[in-house]
C-alpha positions, 0 to 999 in steps of 0.5 A, a space after each residue: 878139637 881140631 889142630 893144624 900143625 905144619 899144614 896137616 889137619 888133625 882131628 881129635 878122637 874122644 878117649 872113650 871111642 874104642 879103635 873098633 868103633 873108629 874103624 867101624 865108623 870109617 868103614 861105614 863112611 867109605 862104603 856107599 849105601 846099598 841100592 834097592 835091587 828087589 824086582 830088578 833083573 839079575 843083569 840090571 842088579 849086576 850093572 847097578 853094583 858095578 864090576 868091582 863088586 863080589 856078588 853071590 847070586 842063588 836060586 831061592 825057589 827051593 829047586 837049587 838051580 844054577 843061574 846060567 843066564 842072569 837076564 832070565 832071573 829077577 831079585 827077590 832078596 838082597 843082603 845087605 838091605 837097601 840103605 845099609 853100607 854095601 861092604 865087600 860082598 852082596 848076596 842076592 836071592 833070585 827066581 826066574 822072572 815068570 815065577 813068584 818070589 818065595 815069602 821067606 826068600 833068604 840069601 844068608 844060608 
């Protein structure tokens, strides 16, 4: 049901919808979909996501290295997954460009 009162457009929300589901629907609609960053250089991933995005990148080779020069690294894993809402923080698992991505790369730990 849609009502127009004094120039304002109001949309009725079904009474069965909870405030949480309405909030999550609004958040999903506001966040753009996550692009597929796998195999891109870490620099290209940063550029794709934009300056305003918080990105947490880590070495998923198991060697625990610090990422000092992003252009020498490639994306192996990402969270959220491609197509999902981006949200506030993107987690990226990366290895040096000359290395193979590990089978079970994870950015959630």
